[in-house]
N, C-alpha and C positions, 0 to 999 in steps of 0.2 A: 818544664817543671810543673808539678802538680801539687795542688793544695787540697787536702782532704777535709771534708766537712762530715763530721760524725753526727748522725741523726739517730734518735730512738726510732724503733719500729713504729710505723703508722698503720693503723687498722682502719679500713674503709668498709662501710656497709653499703651494699647495693640494694637500692629500693626497686626491686624488679622481680618478676616471676620467672625470669629466664634462668636456665641452668648455668652452672659454672662454665661448662663447655661452650655454650652459646655466648655467654658474656665474654669469655676469653677470645673467641673468634672475632667478636665485635671490637674489642679493645685493640687487637692486633691488626685489624683490617685497615687502620688509618694511622698516620701521624697526626698529632693534635697541636693546634696553635692557640695560645692564650689570647683572648679578646677582651676579657673584663676581669678585674681582680680588686678586692678590697685592700690588698697589700701594696698596691702600686697606684700612686695618685694620678700619674699622667695617663691620658687616654691611650688605650692599646690598639685601637682600631687600625688595622693595616700594618702593624709593626711585625717585622720578621722574627724578632727575638721571642723567648719564652715558649718553648715547645716541650712536648713529652711524647715518647715513642716506645711502645711495647714491642719487643722483638718478635718476629714471626717464627724464629727458629729455636728460641729457648726462653728462659724466664728473666732475661735481662731487660732493663729499662734505661733509656738515655734521653737526653734533651739538651736544650740550650737555654741559659739564663739571660742576663742582660748582655753578656758577651762571652761567658765561659760555657764550655760543654760539661755537663754532669752525667754521671752514670751510676747504676746500681742494679738491684734485682727486685723481683716481686714474686709472690706466691699466692695463688688463690686458695681460699679456705672454704670450709662448709658454710652453708647459709649465705652464699654470695658475699663473703668478706674477702678482703685482700690485704696483704702486708707488702709495703713498699720500703725498701732499704736503700736510701741514697748514700752511696759509699764515698763519693768524692767528686772533684771538679778540677778543671784546669785553672791556672792562675794567671789570667790575662788582666792587664790594667785597663779599666774603662771608667767613664764618668758615673756609671750607675751601679757601682758595687754595693752600696748601702741598700738600694732598691732590690738588688739580686738577693742579698741576705734576707730581706723582708719576705721575698718570695719563698725562699727555702724554709723560713720559720713558719710561714703560712701553711706550706705543705705538711710540715711536721704536726700541725694542729688539726688538720682535716680529719673528720671522723666518718664521712660517708661520701658517696658519689653516685650519680646515675647518668645514663646516656639516653637522650631523647632528641629526635629531630636533628641528627648530626651534631648534637652538642653534648659535650662531656662536662658535667657540673660537679664541682667539689663543694662539700658543705661542712659546716660546723654547727652542731645542734639543730639540724634541719634548715639552717640558713645558708643560702648559696653565697659563697665568698669568692668563687673563681669559676670562669666558664672558658672552656676550650671548644673550638670547632675543628672538624677534620680538615686536613690539608687541602682537599679538593674544594670544599666550601670556602676555605680561607681565601682562595683566589678571587672569589666574588667580592671580598672586601676591597681589594685593589681596584676592581672594576667600579665599585660604588664610589670609592674615595677619589681615585685618580682619573678615571674616564668620565664618570657621571658628574663629578664636581657638584655635589648636592648642597653645599653651603649656599644660603641665599634666602629669598622670600618667596613663599608659595601662597596662592590664593585660590579660592573656589567656593562653590555654594553647595552645602550638603542638604539633603532632604530632611524635613521635619514633619512630625505628625500633627502639630497644633499651630503651625504658621507656614507661610510660603517657602521658608527655607532658612538656612543658617549660613551667613557669610563668614567664611573662615580665612584667617590670615595666620600663617605659620612662618616664623623667622628662625632659621638655623644659623648659629654663629660658629666661628672657627674654634672657640674655646669649649665647644660641645654644650653650650647652653642654648635654650630655646625660649621663645615667647609665642604663645598661641592665643589669638583673640577669636571669640565666637560671638557674632552679632546676630540676634534673632530678628528677622525681618518682620516689620509691623508690630513688634512687641516692645520696642524701646528697652530691650534687655541685652546687655553685653557682658561677657565674662572674659577675663584675661588670666592666663596661667603661665607661670615661668618655672623652669627647671632645667635638668640636664638630659641629654639624649645619648644613646649609643647606636652604633651600626655594627651588626653581626651578619656577615654574608651580605645580602641585599635587603635585610630587614632593619628598619629604623625604629627604635623604641624611645618613646617619650616617657621618661621616668616621672612617676607621680605618686604622691602619698596616698591617693585614693585608688586609682587603677591605672596601670600602664596602658599607653595607646601605641598601636603598631601601624607602620606604613611600609609598603614595598617601594624601594627606591628604583626609579626608572630614569630615562633620559629626560631631564627637565620636568619631571613630574613625580608626585608621591601618590600612591594608591592606598587608601585606608583599608586596614585588615581588621578582622574581628578579634575577639579575646584569645582565640586559638591560633592566631597569626595566619588565618585563611582568608581568601578574598570574600568580600561581601557579595551575597547572591541576591537574586530577585530582580524585578523589573527596573528598579532604580540603581542597580549596582554601578552603572557607568557614571553616576553623579558623585561617587565617593572618590573623586580625584582632585588633587591640588596641583596647579601648574605654576611653574617658575616664571 
C-alpha cells in the first residue's frame, strides 16, 4: 500500500560556476546519505536511513526516509536551478514517522544547495539546514563510529607562540556533547569550552559560536585540522595530535 505526499515544487539554486551538465553528472555520480539536519533532533552520524539518489538513466529521484521509500522527479533549469517533485512514499509503520514528516517539510522549504568536498548541502536563505555525503564517504562514518570508537578523553600539548605550549584535554560524550580545556603552560591561564560535535566521514567537528574546530578521527587519536579541514603543515605539525 502506498501513501502519497503531495509537495509543492521546490526550487534550488546552485552556488557554483559549473554548467548544468557538469552538475547533473556530479549529482548522479553518487547516492547521498543524510548526516546532519535541523529537522531531526537525534544525531544522524552512521544511520542508514535518510538518503536521496538521482537516477543515472532518467530524471527520477528516490530515497529512504525514517523507514519509507519515497520517489519523485527532478528537472535542471537555467542558471543552475533545479526543481524536485516528491510524488509519494510507501506507508510502513515505524517509530519515527513524525521525524520523517519533518524531513519532508524541510525538503519542501529548501531554496538552494551546493556540492563541495563530497558533501551535498541544502540551504534556506543561505543557511545550511541539511548535509548529505556520498555513499562511498558514508562508509567512513561506520569506520569512525564502530571501529574507531572515538568516544572518550583525549589529551596532548599543542605548540604556542608566547608560552611553552598549551595542554589540551578534549572529552567526547555519547550524547554528542564535548568539553575542551586549554591550559596555557607558565601563564596560569585556562579556558574551558562546552558544546556539541558531529562526525562526517572521518572528520570530527566541534560546533562553536565563534569558530568551528576540526579533527581527523584516527585509531585512538585525533589530529587537528585547519579551518579548511586540511592537515596542519610545518615543522610542528606532528604536535597537533590528541591521544586517547
